[in-house]
VEXDREN-2710 file (C-alpha; in Angstrom, 1 decimal):
% VEXDREN-2710
k/r/px/py/pz
1/MET/0.8/5.6/-2.8
2/GLU/-2.0/6.0/-0.3
3/THR/-2.9/8.8/2.0
4/ALA/-1.2/8.7/5.5
5/GLU/-0.7/11.5/8.0
6/ASP/0.7/11.5/11.5
7/ILE/-1.5/13.2/14.1
8/PRO/1.0/15.4/16.0
9/HIS/0.9/15.5/19.8
10/LEU/0.3/19.2/20.0
11/VAL/-1.1/21.2/22.9
12/CYS/-3.3/24.2/22.1
13/PRO/-4.2/26.6/24.9
14/GLU/-7.7/27.4/23.8
15/LYS/-10.5/26.0/25.9
16/LYS/-13.2/26.3/23.3
17/PRO/-13.3/25.4/19.6
18/ARG/-12.2/28.3/17.4
19/PHE/-13.8/29.0/14.0
20/HIS/-12.2/30.4/10.8
21/ALA/-13.0/34.1/10.3
22/GLU/-14.7/33.4/7.0
23/ALA/-16.8/30.5/8.3
24/PRO/-20.5/31.4/9.0
25/GLN/-21.0/32.0/12.8
26/PRO/-24.0/30.3/14.4
27/SER/-27.0/32.6/15.0
28/PRO/-28.2/33.3/18.6
29/THR/-30.9/30.7/18.2
30/GLN/-28.5/28.1/16.8
31/ALA/-25.7/28.6/19.4
32/PRO/-27.4/26.6/22.2
33/ALA/-28.0/23.6/19.8
34/VAL/-24.4/23.8/18.5
35/ALA/-23.0/24.0/22.1
36/LYS/-25.2/21.1/23.1
37/VAL/-23.7/18.9/20.4
38/LEU/-20.1/20.0/20.8
39/ASP/-20.2/19.6/24.6
40/ASP/-21.3/16.0/24.2
41/ASP/-18.2/13.9/24.0
42/ASP/-20.0/11.0/22.3
43/LEU/-21.5/13.2/19.6
44/LEU/-18.3/15.1/19.1
45/THR/-16.4/11.8/18.5
46/GLU/-19.0/10.7/16.0
47/ILE/-18.5/14.0/14.1
48/ILE/-14.7/13.8/14.2
49/VAL/-14.4/10.2/12.9
50/ARG/-16.6/11.3/9.9
51/VAL/-14.3/14.1/8.6
52/GLY/-13.3/13.2/5.1
53/PHE/-9.5/13.3/5.1
54/PRO/-6.5/12.7/7.4
55/THR/-5.4/16.3/6.8
56/THR/-8.8/17.5/8.1
57/LEU/-8.4/15.3/11.1
58/VAL/-5.1/17.0/11.9
59/HIS/-6.9/20.4/11.7
60/VAL/-9.5/19.0/14.2
61/ALA/-6.7/18.0/16.6
62/LEU/-5.3/21.6/16.5
63/VAL/-8.6/23.2/17.8
64/CYS/-8.1/22.6/21.5
65/LYS/-6.9/20.0/24.0
66/ARG/-10.3/18.3/24.3
67/TRP/-10.6/17.9/20.5
68/LEU/-7.0/16.6/20.3
69/ALA/-7.8/14.0/22.9
70/HIS/-10.8/12.7/20.9
71/ALA/-8.9/12.9/17.5
72/SER/-5.8/11.0/18.8
73/ASP/-7.7/8.3/20.7
74/SER/-6.7/4.9/19.3
75/LYS/-10.3/3.7/19.0
76/SER/-11.3/6.8/17.2
77/LEU/-8.4/6.4/14.8
78/SER/-9.3/2.8/14.1
79/ARG/-12.9/3.8/13.3
80/PHE/-11.7/6.7/11.2
81/ARG/-9.6/4.3/9.1
82/LYS/-12.4/1.9/8.6
83/LEU/-14.8/4.7/7.5
84/HIS/-12.1/6.3/5.3
85/PRO/-9.8/3.7/3.8
86/PRO/-6.5/5.0/2.3
87/ARG/-7.1/6.5/-1.2
88/LEU/-4.8/6.2/-4.1
89/LEU/-2.9/9.5/-4.5
90/GLY/-0.8/8.5/-7.5
91/TYR/2.0/6.2/-8.8
92/TYR/5.7/6.3/-9.4
93/ILE/7.5/6.1/-12.7
94/THR/11.1/5.1/-12.9
95/LYS/13.0/6.2/-16.1
96/VAL/15.7/3.8/-17.3
97/SER/18.3/4.8/-19.9
98/VAL/19.6/1.8/-21.8
99/LEU/22.2/3.8/-23.5
100/LEU/23.6/5.3/-20.3
101/ASP/23.0/2.1/-18.3
102/LYS/21.3/4.3/-15.7
103/ARG/18.2/4.1/-13.6
104/PHE/16.9/7.6/-12.5
105/ALA/15.1/8.3/-9.2
106/PRO/11.4/7.5/-9.2
107/ARG/9.1/10.4/-10.1
108/PHE/5.6/10.7/-8.5
109/VAL/2.7/11.2/-10.8
110/PRO/-0.6/12.2/-9.1
111/MET/-4.0/10.7/-10.0
112/LEU/-6.2/13.5/-11.1
113/PRO/-8.5/15.0/-10.2
114/GLN/-7.8/15.2/-6.4
115/PRO/-9.8/17.1/-3.9
116/PRO/-8.4/20.5/-2.8
117/GLU/-7.9/19.2/0.8
118/LEU/-5.1/16.9/-0.5
119/ALA/-3.2/19.6/-2.5
120/THR/-0.5/20.0/0.2
121/VAL/0.0/16.2/0.4
122/ILE/0.3/15.9/-3.3
123/ARG/2.9/18.6/-3.5
124/ARG/4.8/16.9/-0.7
125/ALA/4.9/13.6/-2.6
126/GLU/6.0/15.4/-5.8
127/SER/8.8/17.3/-4.1
128/TYR/10.3/14.2/-2.3
129/ASN/13.6/13.3/-4.1
130/PHE/14.6/10.0/-2.4
131/ASP/17.8/11.7/-1.2
132/GLY/18.7/12.6/-4.8
133/TYR/19.9/9.1/-5.7
134/GLY/19.0/7.1/-8.7
135/GLY/19.2/3.4/-9.1
136/LEU/16.3/2.7/-6.7
137/HIS/13.9/-0.1/-7.1
138/ILE/10.5/0.4/-5.4
139/MET/9.7/-3.0/-3.7
140/ASP/6.5/-2.2/-1.8
141/CYS/4.2/0.8/-1.2
142/ARG/1.5/1.1/1.4
143/SER/-0.1/3.9/3.6
144/GLY/2.5/6.4/2.6
145/SER/5.6/4.2/3.3
146/ILE/7.8/3.1/0.4
147/ILE/10.4/0.3/0.6
148/THR/13.2/0.8/-1.9
149/ARG/16.1/-1.5/-2.9
150/ARG/19.5/-0.2/-4.1
151/TYR/22.9/-1.7/-4.8
152/GLU/25.7/0.2/-3.1
153/GLU/29.3/-0.4/-2.4
154/ILE/28.5/-2.1/0.9
155/GLY/26.0/-4.4/-0.8
156/LEU/22.2/-4.5/-1.3
157/THR/20.4/-2.1/1.0
158/HIS/16.6/-1.7/1.7
159/VAL/15.3/1.6/3.1
160/VAL/11.8/2.7/4.2
161/HIS/10.9/6.2/2.9
162/ARG/7.9/8.3/4.0
163/PRO/7.4/11.1/1.4
164/LEU/4.3/12.3/3.1
165/CYS/6.1/12.7/6.4
166/PRO/9.5/14.1/5.5
167/HIS/10.2/15.1/9.1
168/ARG/10.5/11.4/10.0
169/SER/13.8/9.8/9.4
170/MET/14.3/6.9/7.0
171/ASP/14.4/3.4/8.4
172/ILE/17.2/1.0/7.3
173/VAL/15.8/-2.5/6.8
174/PRO/18.2/-5.2/8.3
175/PRO/19.8/-7.7/5.9
176/LEU/17.2/-10.1/4.4
177/PRO/17.2/-13.8/5.3
178/SER/18.4/-16.1/2.5
179/ALA/18.2/-19.8/1.7
180/GLN/21.0/-22.0/3.1
181/ASP/21.7/-23.2/-0.4
182/HIS/21.4/-20.1/-2.8
183/SER/20.9/-22.4/-5.8
184/PHE/17.6/-23.4/-4.3
185/GLN/16.3/-19.9/-3.7
186/VAL/13.5/-19.1/-6.2
187/PHE/12.5/-15.6/-5.0
188/GLY/12.3/-13.2/-2.1
189/LYS/9.8/-10.5/-1.5
190/ILE/9.2/-7.8/1.1
191/LEU/5.5/-7.3/1.9
192/SER/3.6/-5.0/4.3
193/LYS/0.3/-5.0/6.0
194/ASP/-1.7/-2.6/8.1
195/VAL/-1.7/-3.4/11.8
196/GLY/-3.6/-0.9/14.0
197/THR/-2.2/2.5/13.1
198/GLY/1.1/1.3/11.8
199/LEU/2.6/-1.2/9.3
200/CYS/4.0/-4.7/9.8
201/TYR/6.7/-5.9/7.4
202/LEU/7.0/-9.5/6.2
203/TYR/9.6/-11.2/4.0
204/VAL/8.5/-14.3/2.0
205/LEU/11.3/-16.5/0.8
206/GLY/10.6/-19.1/-1.9
207/GLU/12.8/-22.1/-2.2
208/SER/13.0/-25.3/-4.2
209/THR/13.0/-28.5/-2.1
210/GLY/15.1/-30.4/-4.6
211/GLU/12.1/-32.6/-5.4
212/ALA/10.4/-32.2/-8.7
213/GLY/7.3/-30.0/-8.5
214/LYS/7.7/-29.1/-4.8
215/SER/8.8/-25.9/-3.1
216/MET/9.0/-24.4/0.3
217/ALA/7.9/-20.9/1.5
218/ARG/9.3/-19.4/4.6
219/VAL/7.8/-16.2/6.0
220/TYR/9.7/-13.9/8.3
221/VAL/8.4/-10.9/10.3
222/LEU/10.4/-7.8/11.2
223/GLN/10.4/-7.4/15.0
224/ASP/12.6/-5.2/17.1
225/GLY/14.9/-4.5/14.2
226/ALA/15.5/-8.2/13.3
227/TRP/13.8/-10.7/11.0
228/LYS/12.2/-13.6/12.9
229/MET/10.7/-16.7/11.5
230/HIS/6.9/-16.5/11.4
231/THR/5.8/-19.6/9.6
232/SER/6.8/-22.0/6.8
233/ALA/4.9/-24.5/4.6
234/THR/5.7/-27.0/1.8
235/CYS/3.8/-26.6/-1.5
236/PRO/3.2/-29.4/-4.0
237/HIS/3.8/-26.9/-6.8
238/SER/6.9/-25.1/-8.1
239/LEU/6.8/-21.3/-7.3
240/HIS/7.3/-18.7/-10.0
241/PHE/10.7/-17.1/-10.1
242/GLY/9.3/-13.6/-10.2
243/LEU/9.0/-11.2/-7.3
244/LYS/5.3/-10.4/-7.7
245/ALA/3.9/-12.1/-4.6
246/LEU/0.8/-10.3/-3.1
247/LEU/-0.3/-10.0/0.5
248/VAL/-4.0/-9.7/1.2
249/ASN/-5.2/-9.9/4.8
250/ASN/-3.4/-13.1/6.0
251/ASN/-3.0/-14.7/2.6
252/ILE/0.0/-14.5/0.3
253/TYR/-0.7/-15.1/-3.4
254/VAL/2.1/-16.4/-5.6
255/PRO/1.9/-17.7/-9.2
256/THR/3.1/-21.2/-10.0
257/CYS/6.0/-21.9/-12.3
258/SER/3.6/-23.3/-14.9
259/GLY/1.7/-20.0/-15.0
260/TYR/-1.8/-21.6/-15.0
261/HIS/-2.4/-21.5/-11.2
262/ILE/-2.1/-19.1/-8.3
263/ILE/-0.9/-20.5/-4.9
264/VAL/-2.4/-19.1/-1.7
265/LEU/-0.3/-19.4/1.5
266/ASP/-2.5/-19.0/4.5
267/LEU/-0.4/-17.5/7.2
268/THR/-2.8/-18.4/10.0
269/ALA/-3.0/-22.1/9.1
270/SER/0.5/-22.3/7.6
271/SER/-1.0/-24.2/4.6
272/PHE/-1.2/-23.9/0.8
273/SER/-4.2/-23.9/-1.5
274/THR/-4.4/-23.3/-5.3
275/PHE/-6.9/-21.9/-7.8
276/GLN/-6.7/-21.9/-11.6
277/LEU/-6.4/-18.7/-13.7
278/PRO/-9.2/-17.9/-16.2
279/ARG/-9.4/-20.4/-19.0
280/GLY/-6.9/-19.7/-21.7
281/VAL/-4.9/-17.2/-19.7
282/LYS/-1.3/-17.9/-18.5
283/TYR/0.6/-15.8/-16.0
284/HIS/3.5/-13.9/-17.6
285/TYR/6.1/-12.0/-15.5
286/PHE/6.0/-8.9/-17.8
287/LYS/2.3/-9.0/-18.8
288/SER/0.5/-10.0/-15.7
289/MET/0.0/-8.8/-12.1
290/LEU/-2.2/-9.5/-9.1
291/SER/-3.8/-6.6/-7.2
292/ARG/-5.8/-6.2/-3.9
293/ALA/-9.5/-5.8/-4.1
294/ASP/-11.9/-4.0/-1.7
295/ASP/-13.0/-7.4/-0.3
296/ALA/-10.2/-9.0/1.7
297/SER/-11.2/-12.4/0.3
298/SER/-10.9/-11.4/-3.3
299/VAL/-8.1/-10.4/-5.7
300/TYR/-7.8/-8.8/-9.1
301/PHE/-5.8/-10.4/-12.0
302/ILE/-4.6/-8.0/-14.7
303/HIS/-3.3/-9.3/-17.9
304/VAL/-2.1/-7.7/-21.2
305/GLU/-2.2/-9.6/-24.4
306/GLU/-1.1/-7.7/-27.5
307/PHE/-3.2/-4.5/-27.4
308/GLN/-5.9/-5.6/-24.9
309/LEU/-5.8/-5.2/-21.2
310/ARG/-8.2/-7.4/-19.2
311/VAL/-9.1/-7.2/-15.6
312/TRP/-10.6/-10.2/-13.7
313/LEU/-11.9/-10.5/-10.2
314/HIS/-11.5/-13.8/-8.3
315/LYS/-14.2/-14.1/-5.7
316/GLY/-15.0/-17.4/-4.0
317/ASP/-14.2/-20.0/-6.6
318/ASN/-15.2/-18.0/-9.6
319/TRP/-13.6/-15.5/-12.0
320/LEU/-15.5/-12.4/-13.2
321/LEU/-14.3/-10.4/-16.2
322/VAL/-14.6/-6.9/-14.9
323/ASP/-13.3/-4.9/-17.8
324/THR/-11.6/-5.1/-21.2
325/ILE/-9.6/-2.1/-22.3
326/CYS/-8.4/-1.7/-25.9
327/LEU/-5.0/0.2/-25.7
328/HIS/-5.4/1.5/-29.3
329/GLU/-8.7/3.1/-28.4
330/MET/-7.4/4.5/-25.1
331/LEU/-4.4/6.0/-26.9
332/ALA/-6.6/7.6/-29.5
333/ILE/-8.7/9.2/-26.7
334/LEU/-5.6/10.6/-25.0
335/VAL/-4.4/12.0/-28.3
336/CYS/-7.7/13.8/-28.9
337/GLN/-7.7/15.2/-25.4
338/ASN/-4.2/16.7/-25.9
339/THR/-4.9/18.3/-29.3
END
């Protein structure tokens, strides 16, 4: 999960910025310089967009009407997000009981250590109970929004949860598109991407064309409460049956059925390209995953083989082995830390 906060549209009657009682007050010689800076809208905006956390930005917005206007300005928010990309707060663990044939509700585990400024946000994520229901599958998670899937009496339902903003109601995702011939459907995956200060939801549907070694990808976008066709393209490879497609910028990455290549669907050009996995490595549904990198044109490939976890970075046309982690050694370190 990543940090995300709504900036409330609040009105505060104070005309001048107020300071905390424990904060050091400017001396008589400093006061004119401070006032000169804070009275300059351009300088004040530069200061506001450089505060470290979204929670701090909310505090800035509460100072007075003028600061609220600067903190909630769309251009300022866009700059703030570029300067302070969403940070990883933690991850979810879903406990499954084979004996009871039961899937429990996801449990949030924070990444530690976290700065004190995010303590309230962490507690909010830990206390969220997904309506108290188990049987949920987390399908996608970005910027504090989580898409879950659950089988109910009425059928398969998808819901958007916002654990960091519990005051906002959950969104019910409309029924997903499906292939005309269900026997040709290979996989379907809900994906999300940041657009401005919100999220855009996509659904990629992989189908077999009926011809050996060929497949079709259809991409839908959620608009005005309905799924609408965005683009489609034919691929000269068979798509993997798994649900581990990855959206980075305007590219969707999907492993091939053979497991030795990654297919890239360019949403802008509606075309496919492929690149080969590191030599000697084959994609496996339970042992491999793709992950976003800091650079929008790069992706990580993570693979577990026996007791070794390896992380590669694909940049340009080359693979770089970033790290190799021995799970035996990591377990020994964890045992020593807890004894």
